[in-house]
C-alpha positions in Angstrom: -26.5 13.7 60.4 -24.5 16.4 58.8 -22.9 19.2 60.9 -25.5 21.8 60.0 -28.4 19.5 61.0 -26.5 18.6 64.2 -26.0 22.4 64.9 -29.7 23.0 64.5 -30.5 20.1 66.7 -28.1 21.4 69.4 -29.5 24.9 69.1 -33.1 23.7 69.6 -32.0 21.6 72.6 -30.2 24.6 74.0 -33.4 26.6 73.9 -35.0 24.2 76.4 -31.9 23.4 78.5 -28.3 24.5 77.9 -27.1 21.7 80.3 -28.8 18.9 78.4 -27.5 20.4 75.1 -23.9 20.4 76.5 -24.2 16.8 77.8 -25.5 15.5 74.5 -23.0 17.6 72.5 -20.0 16.2 74.5 -21.3 12.7 74.1 -22.0 12.9 70.3 -19.8 15.5 68.8 -16.7 14.9 70.9 -16.6 11.4 72.4 -18.5 9.4 69.7 -17.0 11.5 66.9 -13.5 10.7 68.1 -14.3 6.9 68.3 -15.9 7.1 64.8 -12.9 9.0 63.3 -10.0 7.3 65.0 -11.2 4.1 66.7 -10.5 0.6 65.6 -13.2 -1.7 64.4 -13.3 -3.3 67.9 -13.6 0.1 69.6 -16.4 1.2 67.3 -18.3 -2.0 68.1 -17.7 -1.6 71.9 -18.3 2.2 72.2 -19.8 3.8 69.1 -22.7 1.4 68.5 -24.0 1.4 72.1 -23.3 5.1 72.3 -25.5 5.8 69.3 -28.2 3.5 70.8 -28.1 5.4 74.0 -26.8 2.4 75.9 -23.5 4.0 76.8 -22.6 7.6 77.6 -19.2 9.1 76.6 -17.2 12.0 77.9 -14.3 14.1 76.5 -11.2 14.5 78.7 -9.3 17.5 77.3 -8.8 20.5 79.7 -6.3 20.3 82.5 -6.1 22.2 85.9 -2.8 24.0 85.1 -3.1 24.2 81.4 -6.8 24.9 80.6 -7.3 24.0 76.9 -3.7 24.6 75.8 -2.5 21.1 74.6 1.1 22.3 74.3 1.3 22.5 78.1 -0.7 19.4 79.0 0.8 17.2 81.7 -1.3 14.1 81.4 1.0 11.3 80.1 0.6 7.8 78.8 3.3 5.3 78.2 3.3 1.7 76.8 3.9 -1.1 79.3 3.9 -4.8 79.1 0.1 -5.1 79.6 -1.0 -1.9 77.7 -0.9 1.8 78.3 -0.3 3.4 81.7 -2.1 6.8 82.1 -1.2 9.4 84.7 -2.5 13.0 85.1 -5.7 14.8 85.5 -8.5 16.6 83.5 -10.9 19.2 84.7 -14.4 20.6 83.7 -15.3 17.3 82.1 -19.0 17.2 81.2 -20.6 13.8 81.8 -17.4 12.9 83.7 -19.0 11.5 86.9 -21.4 9.1 85.1 -19.9 8.4 81.7 -19.3 4.8 80.8 -16.2 5.8 79.0 -14.0 8.9 78.5 -11.8 9.7 75.5 -8.7 11.2 77.0 -6.0 13.3 75.4 -2.5 12.5 76.6 1.1 13.0 75.7 2.5 9.7 74.4 5.6 11.0 72.7 6.4 14.4 74.4 9.5 14.9 72.4 7.2 15.3 69.3 5.3 18.3 70.7 1.6 18.3 69.6 2.3 15.5 67.2 3.1 13.3 70.2 -0.5 13.6 71.6 -2.9 10.6 71.5 -6.5 9.8 72.3 -7.1 6.9 74.7 -10.3 5.4 75.8 -10.7 4.9 79.5 -13.6 2.9 80.9 -15.6 3.8 84.1 -14.4 1.7 87.0 -10.8 1.4 85.7 -8.5 1.0 88.8 -6.7 4.3 89.5 -9.5 6.5 88.0 -11.1 9.0 90.4 -14.0 11.3 89.4 -15.1 14.2 91.6 -18.0 16.4 90.8 -17.2 20.1 90.5 -20.0 22.5 91.7 -20.8 25.1 89.0 -23.1 28.1 88.7 -25.8 27.6 86.1 -25.9 24.9 83.4 -26.4 22.3 86.1 -28.3 19.8 84.0 -24.9 18.4 83.0 -22.3 17.6 85.6 -18.8 18.9 85.4 -16.0 16.8 86.9 -12.4 16.5 87.7 -10.8 13.2 86.6 -7.6 12.0 88.2 -5.6 9.1 86.6 -3.1 7.3 88.8 -1.4 4.5 87.0 -4.5 3.5 85.1 -3.7 0.6 82.9 -5.5 0.5 79.5 -5.3 -2.5 77.2 
């Protein structure tokens, strides 16, 4: 749907439950939108198609404990290794983070390039080195908020 229709859809959901609206917004407008806009054909088949069908749920890993939403001060880093990317760092206030099947994570991959050195990586639930902890919040409890920690997570 177009953005105006999606906004109306989200507004109507929000009238009934702000938490449900946030969870769906994060899944559709952030995680699936990123895969749609930037993913490879294989990633779209693996995440976008099941995500649209409701078979997989996505999360968006952006904010960080020490940086908030300021990407210029993010500390999460990813570097290429012989078997793929190695991800280290953490994200906070991640809606859907405790139960998502995958999370689209922002990370510095070329820090010397500033904001141009940021990349989006897809991390699957159950990846070794990934830890998710629910963060208790006041209100909007129909969606969970989580802290995600990445310790030498290897991504293909």
